[in-house]
N, CA, C and O atoms as a Tripos MOL2 file, in Angstrom:
@<TRIPOS>MOLECULE
protein
  288   287    72     0     0
PROTEIN
NO_CHARGES

@<TRIPOS>ATOM
      1 N          11.6750    0.3970   13.3490 N.3       1 MET1
      2 CA         11.2480    0.3460   12.0940 C.3       1 MET1
      3 C          12.4100    1.4330   11.5640 C.2       1 MET1
      4 O          12.7400    2.4380   12.1940 O.2       1 MET1
      5 N          12.9690    1.0080   10.2430 N.am      2 LYS2
      6 CA         14.1170    1.8120    9.3500 C.3       2 LYS2
      7 C          13.4300    3.1120    8.7410 C.2       2 LYS2
      8 O          12.3480    3.1180    8.1540 O.2       2 LYS2
      9 N          13.9760    3.8470    8.9010 N.am      3 PRO3
     10 CA         13.5760    4.9680    7.8210 C.3       3 PRO3
     11 C          13.5890    4.6870    6.4240 C.2       3 PRO3
     12 O          14.5670    4.2430    5.8220 O.2       3 PRO3
     13 N          12.2370    5.0150    5.8110 N.am      4 GLY4
     14 CA         12.3480    4.7690    4.3530 C.3       4 GLY4
     15 C          12.4240    5.2210    3.2620 C.2       4 GLY4
     16 O          13.4210    5.9410    3.3200 O.2       4 GLY4
     17 N          11.9800    5.2860    2.1740 N.am      5 TRP5
     18 CA         12.0510    6.1580    1.0200 C.3       5 TRP5
     19 C          10.7770    5.8180   -0.0490 C.2       5 TRP5
     20 O          10.1860    4.7430   -0.1480 O.2       5 TRP5
     21 N          10.5530    6.9740   -0.7640 N.am      6 ILE6
     22 CA          9.4540    6.9080   -1.4690 C.3       6 ILE6
     23 C           9.9680    7.1820   -3.0500 C.2       6 ILE6
     24 O          10.7370    8.1130   -3.2920 O.2       6 ILE6
     25 N           9.4800    6.3010   -4.0780 N.am      7 ARG7
     26 CA          9.9330    6.6580   -5.1580 C.3       7 ARG7
     27 C           8.9540    6.5170   -6.0770 C.2       7 ARG7
     28 O           8.3720    5.4330   -6.0390 O.2       7 ARG7
     29 N           8.5130    7.4980   -7.1020 N.am      8 ILE8
     30 CA          7.3850    7.6030   -7.7460 C.3       8 ILE8
     31 C           8.1580    7.9800   -9.1100 C.2       8 ILE8
     32 O           9.2800    8.4540   -9.2890 O.2       8 ILE8
     33 N           6.9820    7.5310  -10.1440 N.am      9 SER9
     34 CA          7.3460    8.2440  -11.4080 C.3       9 SER9
     35 C           6.0240    8.5030  -12.0690 C.2       9 SER9
     36 O           5.0840    7.7680  -12.3720 O.2       9 SER9
     37 N           6.3170   10.1300  -12.2260 N.am     10 ILE10
     38 CA          4.6520   10.4580  -12.6550 C.3      10 ILE10
     39 C           4.7930   10.8360  -14.1290 C.2      10 ILE10
     40 O           5.6260   11.6330  -14.5620 O.2      10 ILE10
     41 N           3.8450   10.1450  -14.8810 N.am     11 HIS11
     42 CA          3.6490   10.2990  -16.3870 C.3      11 HIS11
     43 C           3.5150   11.4950  -16.7410 C.2      11 HIS11
     44 O           3.0770   12.1150  -15.7720 O.2      11 HIS11
     45 N           3.7030   12.3790  -17.9010 N.am     12 PRO12
     46 CA          3.5150   13.4660  -18.5330 C.3      12 PRO12
     47 C           2.3640   13.9230  -18.7010 C.2      12 PRO12
     48 O           2.1310   15.1250  -18.8260 O.2      12 PRO12
     49 N           1.2570   12.7580  -18.7290 N.am     13 THR13
     50 CA         -0.2550   13.3020  -18.6360 C.3      13 THR13
     51 C          -1.0530   13.1720  -17.3280 C.2      13 THR13
     52 O          -2.2560   12.9140  -17.2770 O.2      13 THR13
     53 N          -0.2700   13.3730  -16.3100 N.am     14 THR14
     54 CA         -0.7640   13.2790  -14.8620 C.3      14 THR14
     55 C          -0.9440   14.6210  -14.4580 C.2      14 THR14
     56 O          -0.0750   15.4820  -14.5960 O.2      14 THR14
     57 N          -2.2100   14.8400  -13.8940 N.am     15 SER15
     58 CA         -2.5620   16.3210  -13.8860 C.3      15 SER15
     59 C          -1.9260   16.7560  -12.8050 C.2      15 SER15
     60 O          -1.1900   16.0250  -12.1420 O.2      15 SER15
     61 N          -2.2390   18.4270  -12.4340 N.am     16 ASP16
     62 CA         -1.4910   19.0170  -11.5550 C.3      16 ASP16
     63 C          -2.4540   18.2650  -10.0740 C.2      16 ASP16
     64 O          -1.9880   17.8620   -9.0080 O.2      16 ASP16
     65 N          -3.7530   18.2900  -10.4910 N.am     17 GLU17
     66 CA         -4.3010   17.7000   -9.1840 C.3      17 GLU17
     67 C          -3.9810   16.3140   -8.5040 C.2      17 GLU17
     68 O          -4.0630   15.9290   -7.3370 O.2      17 GLU17
     69 N          -3.5310   15.6310   -9.8350 N.am     18 GLU18
     70 CA         -3.3100   13.9520   -9.2670 C.3      18 GLU18
     71 C          -1.9390   14.0010   -8.1170 C.2      18 GLU18
     72 O          -1.7490   13.6160   -6.9630 O.2      18 GLU18
     73 N          -1.1140   14.7370   -9.2250 N.am     19 VAL19
     74 CA          0.3820   14.8780   -8.4480 C.3      19 VAL19
     75 C           0.0160   15.6830   -6.8560 C.2      19 VAL19
     76 O           0.6780   15.1990   -5.9380 O.2      19 VAL19
     77 N          -0.9610   16.8530   -6.4310 N.am     20 GLY20
     78 CA         -1.0080   17.2080   -5.2750 C.3      20 GLY20
     79 C          -1.5580   16.2390   -4.6280 C.2      20 GLY20
     80 O          -1.2030   16.1720   -3.4510 O.2      20 GLY20
     81 N          -2.3670   15.3920   -5.0090 N.am     21 HIS21
     82 CA         -3.3580   14.2290   -4.0710 C.3      21 HIS21
     83 C          -2.2120   13.1660   -4.0720 C.2      21 HIS21
     84 O          -2.3010   12.4000   -3.1130 O.2      21 HIS21
     85 N          -1.0740   12.9050   -4.9760 N.am     22 ILE22
     86 CA          0.1740   12.2160   -4.2940 C.3      22 ILE22
     87 C           0.7790   12.6060   -3.2250 C.2      22 ILE22
     88 O           1.0590   11.8960   -2.2590 O.2      22 ILE22
     89 N           1.0150   13.8260   -3.3690 N.am     23 CYS23
     90 CA          2.0430   14.7740   -2.6590 C.3      23 CYS23
     91 C           1.3500   14.7260   -1.1330 C.2      23 CYS23
     92 O           2.0290   14.3710   -0.1700 O.2      23 CYS23
     93 N          -0.2150   15.1540   -0.9740 N.am     24 HIS24
     94 CA         -0.7750   14.7460    0.1720 C.3      24 HIS24
     95 C          -0.5900   13.8340    0.7260 C.2      24 HIS24
     96 O          -0.2300   13.8360    1.9030 O.2      24 HIS24
     97 N          -0.8320   12.5440   -0.1310 N.am     25 ALA25
     98 CA         -0.8630   11.3100    0.8300 C.3      25 ALA25
     99 C           0.6510   10.8730    1.2180 C.2      25 ALA25
    100 O           0.8930   10.0600    2.1110 O.2      25 ALA25
    101 N           1.6100   11.5010    0.4520 N.am     26 ILE26
    102 CA          2.9000   11.2550    1.3400 C.3      26 ILE26
    103 C           3.0060   12.1260    2.4280 C.2      26 ILE26
    104 O           3.9090   11.8790    3.2270 O.2      26 ILE26
    105 N           2.2620   13.1240    2.6440 N.am     27 THR27
    106 CA          2.8460   13.9440    3.8870 C.3      27 THR27
    107 C           2.1150   13.4470    4.9190 C.2      27 THR27
    108 O           2.5730   13.4050    6.0610 O.2      27 THR27
    109 N           0.6030   12.9190    4.5270 N.am     28 GLU28
    110 CA         -0.0700   12.1390    5.5770 C.3      28 GLU28
    111 C           0.5190   10.8650    6.0900 C.2      28 GLU28
    112 O           0.3650   10.5360    7.2660 O.2      28 GLU28
    113 N           1.1580   10.1740    5.2740 N.am     29 LEU29
    114 CA          1.9560    9.0660    5.7210 C.3      29 LEU29
    115 C           3.0560    9.4180    6.2660 C.2      29 LEU29
    116 O           3.2980    8.4810    7.0260 O.2      29 LEU29
    117 N           3.8280   10.1220    6.3590 N.am     30 ALA30
    118 CA          5.1230   10.5160    7.1720 C.3      30 ALA30
    119 C           4.5190   11.2900    8.5520 C.2      30 ALA30
    120 O           5.2700   11.3750    9.5230 O.2      30 ALA30
    121 N           3.1320   11.8610    8.6270 N.am     31 ARG31
    122 CA          2.5170   12.6660   10.0530 C.3      31 ARG31
    123 C           2.1330   11.4080   10.6190 C.2      31 ARG31
    124 O           2.2840   11.3440   11.8390 O.2      31 ARG31
    125 N           1.6220   10.2760    9.9860 N.am     32 ASN32
    126 CA          0.6550    9.3820   10.8030 C.3      32 ASN32
    127 C           1.1010    8.2050   10.6450 C.2      32 ASN32
    128 O           0.2710    7.3390   10.9220 O.2      32 ASN32
    129 N           2.3890    7.7280   10.2050 N.am     33 HIS33
    130 CA          2.8860    6.2130   10.2170 C.3      33 HIS33
    131 C           3.1090    5.6540   11.3380 C.2      33 HIS33
    132 O           2.8440    4.4550   11.2560 O.2      33 HIS33
    133 N           3.6000    6.0610   12.7100 N.am     34 GLN34
    134 CA          3.5350    5.3940   13.6540 C.3      34 GLN34
    135 C           2.1370    4.9760   14.4230 C.2      34 GLN34
    136 O           2.1200    4.0230   15.2010 O.2      34 GLN34
    137 N           0.9750    5.7620   14.1440 N.am     35 GLN35
    138 CA         -0.1250    5.6420   14.4720 C.3      35 GLN35
    139 C          -0.8510    4.5860   13.6700 C.2      35 GLN35
    140 O          -1.3180    3.6430   14.3100 O.2      35 GLN35
    141 N          -0.9860    4.6060   12.5610 N.am     36 TRP36
    142 CA         -1.3390    3.5020   11.1640 C.3      36 TRP36
    143 C          -0.4010    2.3380   11.4190 C.2      36 TRP36
    144 O          -0.9080    1.2170   11.3920 O.2      36 TRP36
    145 N           1.0480    2.4640   11.6920 N.am     37 ALA37
    146 CA          1.4010    1.2250   11.9120 C.3      37 ALA37
    147 C           0.8590   -0.1790   12.8840 C.2      37 ALA37
    148 O           0.9200   -1.3880   12.6610 O.2      37 ALA37
    149 N           0.3910    0.5120   13.8850 N.am     38 ALA38
    150 CA         -0.5850   -0.1490   14.8080 C.3      38 ALA38
    151 C          -1.5750   -1.0000   14.2820 C.2      38 ALA38
    152 O          -2.0350   -1.9790   14.8700 O.2      38 ALA38
    153 N          -1.9270   -0.5630   13.0410 N.am     39 ASP39
    154 CA         -3.1790   -1.7610   12.3380 C.3      39 ASP39
    155 C          -2.5830   -2.7060   11.7280 C.2      39 ASP39
    156 O          -3.3250   -3.3220   10.9620 O.2      39 ASP39
    157 N          -1.1440   -3.1860   11.7900 N.am     40 TYR40
    158 CA         -0.7530   -3.8910   11.0040 C.3      40 TYR40
    159 C           0.3590   -4.8380   11.8190 C.2      40 TYR40
    160 O           0.7750   -4.4830   12.9220 O.2      40 TYR40
    161 N           0.8880   -6.3130   11.0530 N.am     41 THR41
    162 CA          1.7390   -6.9210   12.0250 C.3      41 THR41
    163 C           2.7120   -7.3670   10.6980 C.2      41 THR41
    164 O           2.2910   -7.7560    9.6080 O.2      41 THR41
    165 N           3.9920   -7.2150   11.0630 N.am     42 TYR42
    166 CA          5.2070   -7.2800    9.9220 C.3      42 TYR42
    167 C           5.4140   -9.0670   10.4130 C.2      42 TYR42
    168 O           5.3720   -9.6570   11.4930 O.2      42 TYR42
    169 N           5.6280   -9.4520    9.0940 N.am     43 ASN43
    170 CA          6.3290  -11.0420    8.8110 C.3      43 ASN43
    171 C           7.6780  -10.7770    8.1890 C.2      43 ASN43
    172 O           7.9260  -10.8290    6.9850 O.2      43 ASN43
    173 N           8.4430  -10.5130    9.0790 N.am     44 PRO44
    174 CA         10.0310  -10.5070    8.7090 C.3      44 PRO44
    175 C          10.4590  -11.3510    7.4740 C.2      44 PRO44
    176 O          11.1060  -10.9720    6.4980 O.2      44 PRO44
    177 N           9.9840  -12.5000    7.7220 N.am     45 SER45
    178 CA         10.4970  -13.9820    6.5750 C.3      45 SER45
    179 C           9.9210  -13.4690    5.3530 C.2      45 SER45
    180 O          10.6590  -13.4930    4.3680 O.2      45 SER45
    181 N           8.6710  -12.9760    5.2070 N.am     46 THR46
    182 CA          8.5370  -12.3780    3.9680 C.3      46 THR46
    183 C           8.4190  -10.8820    3.5640 C.2      46 THR46
    184 O           8.0870  -10.3560    2.5020 O.2      46 THR46
    185 N           8.8130  -10.3570    4.7990 N.am     47 ASN47
    186 CA          8.6480   -8.8650    4.2790 C.3      47 ASN47
    187 C           7.5510   -8.2450    3.7560 C.2      47 ASN47
    188 O           7.5210   -7.5540    2.7380 O.2      47 ASN47
    189 N           6.5790   -8.5390    4.5480 N.am     48 GLU48
    190 CA          5.0350   -8.3250    4.0020 C.3      48 GLU48
    191 C           4.5000   -7.6420    5.6550 C.2      48 GLU48
    192 O           4.9470   -7.9660    6.7550 O.2      48 GLU48
    193 N           3.6730   -6.8640    5.4180 N.am     49 PHE49
    194 CA          2.6300   -5.9540    6.2870 C.3      49 PHE49
    195 C           1.0540   -6.8400    6.2390 C.2      49 PHE49
    196 O           0.4180   -7.3260    5.3030 O.2      49 PHE49
    197 N           0.8990   -6.7930    7.1760 N.am     50 THR50
    198 CA         -0.5720   -7.4800    7.0560 C.3      50 THR50
    199 C          -1.7670   -6.8530    7.6470 C.2      50 THR50
    200 O          -1.8230   -7.0370    8.8630 O.2      50 THR50
    201 N          -2.5880   -6.2760    7.2320 N.am     51 HIS51
    202 CA         -3.7090   -5.7440    8.1470 C.3      51 HIS51
    203 C          -4.6220   -6.1600    9.2650 C.2      51 HIS51
    204 O          -5.6150   -6.7900    8.8990 O.2      51 HIS51
    205 N          -4.4940   -5.9400   10.5370 N.am     52 LYS52
    206 CA         -5.0850   -6.9920   11.4230 C.3      52 LYS52
    207 C          -6.5580   -7.1560   11.2700 C.2      52 LYS52
    208 O          -7.1070   -8.1870   11.6600 O.2      52 LYS52
    209 N          -7.1950   -6.2180   10.7390 N.am     53 MET53
    210 CA         -8.6980   -6.4230   10.4560 C.3      53 MET53
    211 C          -8.9620   -7.4510    9.4830 C.2      53 MET53
    212 O          -9.8950   -8.2270    9.6880 O.2      53 MET53
    213 N          -8.2090   -7.5550    8.3850 N.am     54 ASN54
    214 CA         -8.6190   -8.5970    7.5850 C.3      54 ASN54
    215 C          -7.2210   -9.1850    6.5740 C.2      54 ASN54
    216 O          -6.9470   -9.0240    5.3850 O.2      54 ASN54
    217 N          -6.5550   -9.9070    7.6780 N.am     55 PRO55
    218 CA         -5.5540  -10.3470    6.8710 C.3      55 PRO55
    219 C          -5.2620  -11.4670    5.8580 C.2      55 PRO55
    220 O          -4.2230  -12.0070    5.4770 O.2      55 PRO55
    221 N          -6.4700  -11.6040    5.5870 N.am     56 SER56
    222 CA         -6.5030  -12.5590    4.3850 C.3      56 SER56
    223 C          -7.1230  -11.6190    2.9580 C.2      56 SER56
    224 O          -7.2830  -12.1480    1.8580 O.2      56 SER56
    225 N          -7.3140  -10.6740    3.1440 N.am     57 PHE57
    226 CA         -7.7150   -9.9280    1.9770 C.3      57 PHE57
    227 C          -6.9310  -10.0290    0.8740 C.2      57 PHE57
    228 O          -7.4980  -10.2480   -0.1960 O.2      57 PHE57
    229 N          -5.6320   -9.9060    0.9030 N.am     58 GLU58
    230 CA         -4.7560  -10.2980   -0.4630 C.3      58 GLU58
    231 C          -5.0490  -11.2980   -1.1530 C.2      58 GLU58
    232 O          -5.3530  -11.3440   -2.3450 O.2      58 GLU58
    233 N          -4.9310  -12.3640   -0.1720 N.am     59 LYS59
    234 CA         -4.9370  -13.8790   -0.4460 C.3      59 LYS59
    235 C          -6.3340  -14.1100   -1.2490 C.2      59 LYS59
    236 O          -6.4470  -14.7210   -2.3110 O.2      59 LYS59
    237 N          -7.1100  -13.6430   -0.6930 N.am     60 HIS60
    238 CA         -8.7880  -13.6720   -1.1480 C.3      60 HIS60
    239 C          -9.0100  -13.1910   -2.6440 C.2      60 HIS60
    240 O          -9.7100  -13.7980   -3.4550 O.2      60 HIS60
    241 N          -8.4020  -12.1590   -2.8660 N.am     61 LEU61
    242 CA         -8.3700  -11.2650   -3.9310 C.3      61 LEU61
    243 C          -7.8390  -11.9420   -4.9540 C.2      61 LEU61
    244 O          -8.4160  -12.0940   -6.0310 O.2      61 LEU61
    245 N          -6.6240  -12.4190   -4.6550 N.am     62 VAL62
    246 CA         -5.5520  -12.9820   -5.9560 C.3      62 VAL62
    247 C          -6.5170  -14.1080   -6.3910 C.2      62 VAL62
    248 O          -7.0610  -14.1440   -7.4950 O.2      62 VAL62
    249 N          -6.7180  -15.2880   -5.1280 N.am     63 THR63
    250 CA         -7.4350  -16.3160   -5.3530 C.3      63 THR63
    251 C          -8.7570  -16.0310   -6.4780 C.2      63 THR63
    252 O          -8.8350  -16.6130   -7.5600 O.2      63 THR63
    253 N          -9.6510  -15.1290   -6.0340 N.am     64 HIS64
    254 CA        -10.8000  -14.8020   -6.6890 C.3      64 HIS64
    255 C         -10.0300  -14.2460   -8.2420 C.2      64 HIS64
    256 O         -10.4490  -14.8590   -9.2240 O.2      64 HIS64
    257 N          -9.2180  -13.4180   -8.4620 N.am     65 TRP65
    258 CA         -8.7210  -13.0960   -9.6270 C.3      65 TRP65
    259 C          -8.4240  -14.3940  -10.4180 C.2      65 TRP65
    260 O          -8.8470  -14.4070  -11.5740 O.2      65 TRP65
    261 N          -7.8580  -15.3290  -10.0400 N.am     66 PHE66
    262 CA         -7.1360  -16.3010  -10.7130 C.3      66 PHE66
    263 C          -8.2180  -17.5710  -10.7630 C.2      66 PHE66
    264 O          -7.8130  -18.5660  -11.3640 O.2      66 PHE66
    265 N          -9.1010  -17.6090  -10.3850 N.am     67 ALA67
    266 CA         -9.9710  -19.0350   -9.8610 C.3      67 ALA67
    267 C         -10.8560  -19.2990  -11.1460 C.2      67 ALA67
    268 O         -11.6400  -20.2450  -11.0780 O.2      67 ALA67
    269 N         -10.8080  -18.5770  -12.2800 N.am     68 ASP68
    270 CA        -11.6880  -18.8880  -13.3580 C.3      68 ASP68
    271 C         -10.6330  -19.1550  -14.7420 C.2      68 ASP68
    272 O         -11.0300  -19.4600  -15.8660 O.2      68 ASP68
    273 N          -8.9780  -18.9230  -14.2620 N.am     69 GLY69
    274 CA         -8.2680  -18.9580  -15.1650 C.3      69 GLY69
    275 C          -8.2550  -17.3600  -15.6380 C.2      69 GLY69
    276 O          -7.3660  -17.1550  -16.4640 O.2      69 GLY69
    277 N          -8.8770  -16.4310  -15.3700 N.am     70 LYS70
    278 CA         -8.8970  -15.2000  -15.8690 C.3      70 LYS70
    279 C          -8.6340  -14.1410  -15.3210 C.2      70 LYS70
    280 O          -9.3130  -13.8610  -14.3340 O.2      70 LYS70
    281 N          -7.6460  -13.2550  -15.7270 N.am     71 ALA71
    282 CA         -7.7480  -12.4230  -14.6000 C.3      71 ALA71
    283 C          -8.7800  -11.0000  -14.7070 C.2      71 ALA71
    284 O          -9.3150  -10.7110  -15.7770 O.2      71 ALA71
    285 N          -8.9500  -10.2770  -13.6190 N.am     72 GLY72
    286 CA        -10.0880   -9.3270  -13.5670 C.3      72 GLY72
    287 C         -11.1840   -9.6100  -12.8690 C.2      72 GLY72
    288 O         -12.1190   -8.8100  -12.8380 O.2      72 GLY72
@<TRIPOS>BOND
     1     1     2 1
     2     2     3 1
     3     3     4 2
     4     3     5 am
     5     5     6 1
     6     6     7 1
     7     7     8 2
     8     7     9 am
     9     9    10 1
    10    10    11 1
    11    11    12 2
    12    11    13 am
    13    13    14 1
    14    14    15 1
    15    15    16 2
    16    15    17 am
    17    17    18 1
    18    18    19 1
    19    19    20 2
    20    19    21 am
    21    21    22 1
    22    22    23 1
    23    23    24 2
    24    23    25 am
    25    25    26 1
    26    26    27 1
    27    27    28 2
    28    27    29 am
    29    29    30 1
    30    30    31 1
    31    31    32 2
    32    31    33 am
    33    33    34 1
    34    34    35 1
    35    35    36 2
    36    35    37 am
    37    37    38 1
    38    38    39 1
    39    39    40 2
    40    39    41 am
    41    41    42 1
    42    42    43 1
    43    43    44 2
    44    43    45 am
    45    45    46 1
    46    46    47 1
    47    47    48 2
    48    47    49 am
    49    49    50 1
    50    50    51 1
    51    51    52 2
    52    51    53 am
    53    53    54 1
    54    54    55 1
    55    55    56 2
    56    55    57 am
    57    57    58 1
    58    58    59 1
    59    59    60 2
    60    59    61 am
    61    61    62 1
    62    62    63 1
    63    63    64 2
    64    63    65 am
    65    65    66 1
    66    66    67 1
    67    67    68 2
    68    67    69 am
    69    69    70 1
    70    70    71 1
    71    71    72 2
    72    71    73 am
    73    73    74 1
    74    74    75 1
    75    75    76 2
    76    75    77 am
    77    77    78 1
    78    78    79 1
    79    79    80 2
    80    79    81 am
    81    81    82 1
    82    82    83 1
    83    83    84 2
    84    83    85 am
    85    85    86 1
    86    86    87 1
    87    87    88 2
    88    87    89 am
    89    89    90 1
    90    90    91 1
    91    91    92 2
    92    91    93 am
    93    93    94 1
    94    94    95 1
    95    95    96 2
    96    95    97 am
    97    97    98 1
    98    98    99 1
    99    99   100 2
   100    99   101 am
   101   101   102 1
   102   102   103 1
   103   103   104 2
   104   103   105 am
   105   105   106 1
   106   106   107 1
   107   107   108 2
   108   107   109 am
   109   109   110 1
   110   110   111 1
   111   111   112 2
   112   111   113 am
   113   113   114 1
   114   114   115 1
   115   115   116 2
   116   115   117 am
   117   117   118 1
   118   118   119 1
   119   119   120 2
   120   119   121 am
   121   121   122 1
   122   122   123 1
   123   123   124 2
   124   123   125 am
   125   125   126 1
   126   126   127 1
   127   127   128 2
   128   127   129 am
   129   129   130 1
   130   130   131 1
   131   131   132 2
   132   131   133 am
   133   133   134 1
   134   134   135 1
   135   135   136 2
   136   135   137 am
   137   137   138 1
   138   138   139 1
   139   139   140 2
   140   139   141 am
   141   141   142 1
   142   142   143 1
   143   143   144 2
   144   143   145 am
   145   145   146 1
   146   146   147 1
   147   147   148 2
   148   147   149 am
   149   149   150 1
   150   150   151 1
   151   151   152 2
   152   151   153 am
   153   153   154 1
   154   154   155 1
   155   155   156 2
   156   155   157 am
   157   157   158 1
   158   158   159 1
   159   159   160 2
   160   159   161 am
   161   161   162 1
   162   162   163 1
   163   163   164 2
   164   163   165 am
   165   165   166 1
   166   166   167 1
   167   167   168 2
   168   167   169 am
   169   169   170 1
   170   170   171 1
   171   171   172 2
   172   171   173 am
   173   173   174 1
   174   174   175 1
   175   175   176 2
   176   175   177 am
   177   177   178 1
   178   178   179 1
   179   179   180 2
   180   179   181 am
   181   181   182 1
   182   182   183 1
   183   183   184 2
   184   183   185 am
   185   185   186 1
   186   186   187 1
   187   187   188 2
   188   187   189 am
   189   189   190 1
   190   190   191 1
   191   191   192 2
   192   191   193 am
   193   193   194 1
   194   194   195 1
   195   195   196 2
   196   195   197 am
   197   197   198 1
   198   198   199 1
   199   199   200 2
   200   199   201 am
   201   201   202 1
   202   202   203 1
   203   203   204 2
   204   203   205 am
   205   205   206 1
   206   206   207 1
   207   207   208 2
   208   207   209 am
   209   209   210 1
   210   210   211 1
   211   211   212 2
   212   211   213 am
   213   213   214 1
   214   214   215 1
   215   215   216 2
   216   215   217 am
   217   217   218 1
   218   218   219 1
   219   219   220 2
   220   219   221 am
   221   221   222 1
   222   222   223 1
   223   223   224 2
   224   223   225 am
   225   225   226 1
   226   226   227 1
   227   227   228 2
   228   227   229 am
   229   229   230 1
   230   230   231 1
   231   231   232 2
   232   231   233 am
   233   233   234 1
   234   234   235 1
   235   235   236 2
   236   235   237 am
   237   237   238 1
   238   238   239 1
   239   239   240 2
   240   239   241 am
   241   241   242 1
   242   242   243 1
   243   243   244 2
   244   243   245 am
   245   245   246 1
   246   246   247 1
   247   247   248 2
   248   247   249 am
   249   249   250 1
   250   250   251 1
   251   251   252 2
   252   251   253 am
   253   253   254 1
   254   254   255 1
   255   255   256 2
   256   255   257 am
   257   257   258 1
   258   258   259 1
   259   259   260 2
   260   259   261 am
   261   261   262 1
   262   262   263 1
   263   263   264 2
   264   263   265 am
   265   265   266 1
   266   266   267 1
   267   267   268 2
   268   267   269 am
   269   269   270 1
   270   270   271 1
   271   271   272 2
   272   271   273 am
   273   273   274 1
   274   274   275 1
   275   275   276 2
   276   275   277 am
   277   277   278 1
   278   278   279 1
   279   279   280 2
   280   279   281 am
   281   281   282 1
   282   282   283 1
   283   283   284 2
   284   283   285 am
   285   285   286 1
   286   286   287 1
   287   287   288 2
@<TRIPOS>SUBSTRUCTURE
     1 MET1         2 RESIDUE 1 A MET
     2 LYS2         6 RESIDUE 1 A LYS
     3 PRO3        10 RESIDUE 1 A PRO
     4 GLY4        14 RESIDUE 1 A GLY
     5 TRP5        18 RESIDUE 1 A TRP
     6 ILE6        22 RESIDUE 1 A ILE
     7 ARG7        26 RESIDUE 1 A ARG
     8 ILE8        30 RESIDUE 1 A ILE
     9 SER9        34 RESIDUE 1 A SER
    10 ILE10       38 RESIDUE 1 A ILE
    11 HIS11       42 RESIDUE 1 A HIS
    12 PRO12       46 RESIDUE 1 A PRO
    13 THR13       50 RESIDUE 1 A THR
    14 THR14       54 RESIDUE 1 A THR
    15 SER15       58 RESIDUE 1 A SER
    16 ASP16       62 RESIDUE 1 A ASP
    17 GLU17       66 RESIDUE 1 A GLU
    18 GLU18       70 RESIDUE 1 A GLU
    19 VAL19       74 RESIDUE 1 A VAL
    20 GLY20       78 RESIDUE 1 A GLY
    21 HIS21       82 RESIDUE 1 A HIS
    22 ILE22       86 RESIDUE 1 A ILE
    23 CYS23       90 RESIDUE 1 A CYS
    24 HIS24       94 RESIDUE 1 A HIS
    25 ALA25       98 RESIDUE 1 A ALA
    26 ILE26      102 RESIDUE 1 A ILE
    27 THR27      106 RESIDUE 1 A THR
    28 GLU28      110 RESIDUE 1 A GLU
    29 LEU29      114 RESIDUE 1 A LEU
    30 ALA30      118 RESIDUE 1 A ALA
    31 ARG31      122 RESIDUE 1 A ARG
    32 ASN32      126 RESIDUE 1 A ASN
    33 HIS33      130 RESIDUE 1 A HIS
    34 GLN34      134 RESIDUE 1 A GLN
    35 GLN35      138 RESIDUE 1 A GLN
    36 TRP36      142 RESIDUE 1 A TRP
    37 ALA37      146 RESIDUE 1 A ALA
    38 ALA38      150 RESIDUE 1 A ALA
    39 ASP39      154 RESIDUE 1 A ASP
    40 TYR40      158 RESIDUE 1 A TYR
    41 THR41      162 RESIDUE 1 A THR
    42 TYR42      166 RESIDUE 1 A TYR
    43 ASN43      170 RESIDUE 1 A ASN
    44 PRO44      174 RESIDUE 1 A PRO
    45 SER45      178 RESIDUE 1 A SER
    46 THR46      182 RESIDUE 1 A THR
    47 ASN47      186 RESIDUE 1 A ASN
    48 GLU48      190 RESIDUE 1 A GLU
    49 PHE49      194 RESIDUE 1 A PHE
    50 THR50      198 RESIDUE 1 A THR
    51 HIS51      202 RESIDUE 1 A HIS
    52 LYS52      206 RESIDUE 1 A LYS
    53 MET53      210 RESIDUE 1 A MET
    54 ASN54      214 RESIDUE 1 A ASN
    55 PRO55      218 RESIDUE 1 A PRO
    56 SER56      222 RESIDUE 1 A SER
    57 PHE57      226 RESIDUE 1 A PHE
    58 GLU58      230 RESIDUE 1 A GLU
    59 LYS59      234 RESIDUE 1 A LYS
    60 HIS60      238 RESIDUE 1 A HIS
    61 LEU61      242 RESIDUE 1 A LEU
    62 VAL62      246 RESIDUE 1 A VAL
    63 THR63      250 RESIDUE 1 A THR
    64 HIS64      254 RESIDUE 1 A HIS
    65 TRP65      258 RESIDUE 1 A TRP
    66 PHE66      262 RESIDUE 1 A PHE
    67 ALA67      266 RESIDUE 1 A ALA
    68 ASP68      270 RESIDUE 1 A ASP
    69 GLY69      274 RESIDUE 1 A GLY
    70 LYS70      278 RESIDUE 1 A LYS
    71 ALA71      282 RESIDUE 1 A ALA
    72 GLY72      286 RESIDUE 1 A GLY
């Protein structure tokens, strides 16, 4: 894997607690990325990662959102 970067925009109404949570999440990602990466497969054709335990979750979710023609 190549090194990556994270870009975030923080809205002026974002609380200090929320910013702290975001910073903690980024720190945990940096510390655990190699261990967590083992839970995913990578498809270079689509540039997507899929969780090994539930590979069709996103597809199911999107299908459910638009099944009746309404989002939500």
